[in-house]
N, C-alpha and C positions, 0 to 999 in steps of 0.2 A: 898619287896623279888621277884625283876623280873626273867627273866631265867639266865641273865649272873649274877648274887649275885655272891661276892666273886673273879670276874674276878677282876682283875686289870690291867690297861690299862697305855699307856704310850703313847702319845700325839704327836709328836712332830711337826706336820703338820700343814704347814699357806691358808689364802685364806679359800681355799670351799670343794675343795674336800678331803683331809683329814678328817678337822676339824667336819664335817656334816657327813662323816662315824662313828666318832669315837662319838658322840652326841650322834648318833642310840646306840652304844654300852651303853654308859652311859644311856639311856630313857629304856633299857633292865634290869638293876642294876647293869652294871660292872661297881666298881670305876674308871674314869679315873681324869688321870695326865695330865694339857695342860703345857708341858715345851715350854717355851717362851724367848728370849733374855729378857735383862732387859729393853728395851725399845719398849717393844711387840712386836707383830707378826702385820704385815703390814693388813689384816683384821680391826684391833684395830681403825686405826686409817684416816678409811672411815667412807664419811657422816656419817650423827651430831649427836653425843654421847648426852649421858642422862642418867645421873648417872652414867658417867665413859663408855657409853658402849652406841653403836651405834647399830641400831636396827639387822642388816646383824650380828652383829658378836653370840649379845645372841641368834640369834635363830637358827643358830651353833656350838653354844659351851655352852648351857644351860645343868646343867647339871655338869661340870665337875669344877675341882681345879683346879688352877692355878700355878704355881711354876714359878716366873722370874728369871733365873739365866744365867750370863756369864759360856758358853760350852768351850768358848775357855779357861778359866783357869783350873789348875789343880785343884783347890777346885771344880769348874764347874765338870768335870769330875769325881772327884770321886763321885761326888754325883748323880751322873744317873747313873753309874755303881754297887751304893749301890739299887737302886731302880730298874734297872734288874733282879740286883737280885732275889727281889718275884716280879717283873713282869709276865705276864702272855702273853701281847701282850706287844708289840714296833712298832709306826709306827711314818713314817715322807714321806714327800713327797717332799724333794729336789732336785734339779736335779742331774742325776745317775755321781757317781765318792765323791758329795760333802760328804754321812755320810761317806765315805772312808778316807776320806783328812781328817776330824774331830776328828776319833778316832775311830769312833763306827760304823762301820761293819759286816759284815754279821760274820766270823771269830771270832771276838771278842767280841761279842752277847754272840755267841754260848757256848766262852768256861768259858764265864758270868754264863749265863742258857742256860743248852742243850734244854732245852722243851718251848722254849721263841714259841712262833708268833711272825715272824720279818714281816714286811708288808713294804715295799717300791713300794711309786705310783712314774708316773713318768710322762711325760707330752707324751712322744712320745715312748718310751721303749728303752731299752741299747744297741740300736745299730740303725746303718742309719745315712742318712747326717743332723737329726734335734733333734739326742740324745741329745746333750751338750744345744739345746737353749732353752732360755726361752721360759714359754709358760704361756699361757691363754687361757677362754673359747674361744672368735671368733677363733682365729689359728685352734681349735680341731673341731671348725663347716668347717671351709677353706677346710681341708686335708679330712676330713670323710661322705665330700657328703653331710653334712647337708643341705649347701648355693642352693645344685643341688632340694634335697624335697620339702626345702619351696619357689623352686623359682616363680617368678608370672607365673601365666598361661601361660595370653594374652603377655606378653612380652619378656618370656624366661627370665628376672634381674635375678639373685643371690640373695635369698634374706638370713638372719640370723632369728635364730629363737631367741624371747625379751630376753629368761630367762637364764642364765649358764645352758643350759642341759646338757656340755659334765660334767664340774664338778659335776654335782647330777646326772648324774646316775654314774658314776665313784665311786662317793660315794655308793652308790648303790651296785654295783659290790665289793667296800670295805669287806661292813658289808658282806653281803655277805658271804663273800669267809673266813672273821675270822672266822665267827661262822663256818661253814667250819672245817677248821685245827683245831677251839676246839675241832670240837665234833672226828675228826681222831686221837687227843690227847689223849681223853680219853680212847678209843680202843687201840691205838699202844701205849700209854704215852711218844712220840716221838715229838718235834715241827719242826715247818720249815718257812723259808724264803719263802712270798711270794710275787711276783713281780707285778707288772699289771699298763698297761699303760693310759694316758685317751684318745689315741685314740682308742686302744683295745674293751676300754670297749664299747666305741659309734658304733664303728662298730659292734658289737658282738650286741647292742641293736635298730642300723636300720635296720639290715639283716632282717629278717624274714617277712615285707610286702618291706620296706626303698630297699630294693637290689632284688625285688624276681625277675626280669629281669633281675637276672647273674645269678643267682643258676644253670642251668645247662647251659651248654657252647655250647651245641652242638643245643641249641634252645634260643639262646639269645633273648628277644627279648628290648621293646623300655621299660624302667626302668619307663618314665615321663607318656607311658600312663597307665600303671598296676595302677599305684598311682589316678585316674580319679576318683574314689570314697570318697578321702579324699575332703575337704573345703566343707562341708556341711551347708555353711549359706545360710538361707531364708531369704527375708524380708517381713516380713506381713505386714498388713496396719502398726499398730503402734508401729512394733519392730521388732528385730533377734528372731530365731529360728533358729534349723539345728533341724532335721528326717531324717533318713535316712533305709532303705530296704531291706538285703542282702538275709534273703531265697523271696520265693516262698507266704509263708502266709504273712512274713511282708509288701510287695508291695502289696499286693490283700486288704491287707488290710489298707498302702496310697490309694490306689487307691478308696477303697471305703469309704477315710475318705474326701479326696478330690473331689467325685461325679462322679472321672471317669474313671468309671467302662470296659468302655472300653480299654483303656488300658492295662489291667491283659491278656490281648490275645492278642496282638499287639505281632509282632514276635521278635520284637526290644529288648521287654523287658522279653519276656515271662522266660526264665530262667535265670539263677543267673549269665550264663556265661554271656551272649547276652547284660545283663543288667550291667556289665564290660564293652564289648567290645563298647558299645552303650551310655556309661558313662555320657558324654556330653549331647548329645540328651535328656536323661534322666533326667540329672539335670537343663535343658534350663527350662524343662516342664514343671517337679513337682518344678518351681522358680516361674513360671508365676501363677500357679495353685491358690499356698501358699500366693502370692499378695492379692489373692481377699479376705483372711479370715482376721480378726483380729484373732490372738497372741492364747492367752486365747481360744479362742475359738475354733482352730485348731488342738491346744496342747492335748487339752482333746477329740477332736476327734481320735485323731492321738490314743493316749492312752487307747480308749475305745477300737480300732482296734489292740491292740497291736505293734505298732509303734515307735521304739524309738526314744525317741527323750526328747527335754531341751529346754526353753529360755535359750537365752544367754546373761549369766549375768554382771554385771560391777564385781571390785576387793571389794566392797563396798557393792554392794547387794547380792553379796553371802554368806555374814557373816549374814542375817537376811532370807534365801528362806531355807521353811518348812525341805527339807532333809539337810537341814546342821545340820539345830536345830534339827530334831529327834535325829537322831545318837549323839549329842554334839561333832558332829565332828574340831568345832574348841572349845579350854581351852582356859576360860576366870579367870584369876584369880588376884588378889591382892597380892605383892610381895614387901617387902620394900623395900624401895627406889626408886622406876620404879613404885607403882602405878599399875593400870590395866593389865598388863599384856594380850595379849592376842597369843596363842604358836599353829599352824595347833596340833592335838589329836597324837600320835604315833601311824601309820598307823594298824599293828600287835597288833590281842587282843587278849593276854594268857588268858584261862581261870583261869587257876591256881598260874599261876605266872605275872603278872600282867604288865606290861612300866608304867612309871610313869615320868612325869617329876621332878626330886628332886628338882632341884633349879637353881636358877637362874644362866647367865653364869656366869663367877667372874672377879670382874676386876683385873687388873693385879698384879699380884702377894697375890695374896689378901689369897690364906692358903702358903706360903712360912714358917711361922712359925708356923704351924701346919704338913706339912710335914714336918721337916725337925728336928722336935722336936721329931717328929716318929722314924726318921732314928737314933736320940741318940745325934743328935748334936746342943751342949748349946746355951741359949741366948749370951753370951757373944763372943762365936762363928761366931755368923749370925748375928752379929751387927758391927763386923770389915770386914767381906762381904761388910754390906750392906755399911758402912763406905768406901769400897774396891770400888764401884759403881759393885759389882761384883753380887749382890743380890740387888731387888726389891721387898719390898716387903709394901703392902697396908693394910692395918691394922686398917682404917679407919670403 
């Protein structure tokens, strides 16, 4: 009984930005019906499948039901509009104008269900030279300044995040927006259309510190210089760690742990502002001192002195780290057809209406019969659609 119990979501999205947002709503109790073309959406066909589902698709679509139907057919259009009539949320991430050409624009949906929360996710927004262009995560990273943020500190060569940060930030933004719209609907009884783009989602995400030098136009500063406190990776004798000191107390603790009390009153590092201004020197000095210690020993000393720190874990190592284990942050369960499955626990923990991973990601068309039967369509009607290639049902 999650906080969104009773909310019905129609998910027409593909790849990551939309599917991950809808997955979060499913984790929080919503009934999410993933509506796909009869050949399945693109993410299904990427990477190595297991039980017909690849791991990326699984993690973006857990907790959903699947209906695979041809929305170009008259029967498909009729079925979707019947679902819209009883839905709370409608989500799509086609390029601007595509959903209108399909016959399911805002005006059509609003006529069928005036209380609907209609969510349109785009790459670049509805205006501008890129608005109708195809988009993937690297394109957004290029346009949003991400590659400048990640640029090599020595050579200045732009670099990208090695994760699809733009897609996932957009997913988080969309899920939060849906929750706000549902809350407003409870107060006003009014549905609305939410438009958001990957580009604007990422710009908003980066702005607080990634773009800090651009905030005050009259006092514009070198944005890269203000980011000098990042890249806090240090090599100890036996491995890599991170450690940082922002406050005066943390800096004193770091100096004490490193047995370099002489640096506490050094004018280059005596205040937070000075430590930012002289971040390059500070990191060089800190790195030289840390290199004299074994990682376990210096991390223990930092912890004792109240200095934020941690070992740099590989993706395999994190699964057995005591902090991850203590909070059961990675859920492991036996799932029919998949064996042992690992998933990150839904991050928001509700004490009265807990989130949960209710079911695995669906096989293509796995719930077609269930969904259409609930809408009142006979088995004969469904079989005819199947034979005509307008419906795909996986009933294995």
